[in-house]
N, C-alpha and C positions, 0 to 999 in steps of 0.2 A: 474498582470498576468505574469507568468514566461514563458520566451521564451527559448526553448532549440534548439541548432543547432549543427550540426556536420561539422567540417571543416577539410579538408585534408591539412596537413602541412608536406611537405617532404614525407616520407613514412608512417607517422603516422596520425591517425584520432583523432582530439581534440574535446571534448564535451564542448560546451560553454553554459553558463546560463546567459541570459541577457548580452551578449557580453563579459562575463568574462570567461576565460578558466579555467576549473575545473578538467578535467581528460584527459589522453592521452591513446589511444588504438592502437594496431597494426592492427586491422581489423575493417571495418565499421560495421560488424555484431555485434561485441562486444560493440561498441559504441552505436548502436541503441538499443541493449538490455538494456544497463545501463540507457538510456534516458527513455525507457518504464517503467522500474522499479522505477526510481525516480519520474516520473510523477504519477504513480499509488500510491506510498507511500504518495506523497504530497496530492493527492486527498483524500486518506483515512484519513489523519490527519485533513483535513478540514471538515469532516462529523461530525456534532454535535452528541454527545453521550447523551443518556437519563440519566438524573440525578434524583436520588430519591428525593421525597419530604422531605424537612427539618423538617416538622412537625411530620411526621410519625417516631416513634422509630424503630430502626432496631432490629429485633429479630433473634436470631440464631436458625436455624432449628435443630431438634434432629438428623436427619440423613442428610448426604450431598445430595444435589440435583445433579443428573447426567443428563446432557443434551447432546444429540447427537450433534456431530460437523456438521452434515448435516441433515437438516429437510427432512423427507420423510413420505409418507403415510403408514399406516399400511397395511401389506399384507392381501389379502382376503384368508381365509381358506375354502377349499371346503369340 
């Protein structure tokens, strides 16, 4: 488990990962933002991705499949 901490050294804020200093910031807000982004990226990289079956041959579709970036319900038309 990765432990993030923010330590004030002089007038700077230092982000530490498992007691190892990795980045220096001039404000605590910037340091906290970087810790939030790093932990989010780490969590996203640990999520297993679905892998296709090795037995099924991959077929190329005739037309490209366009998927919306955000899933939503179809609007009701009156």
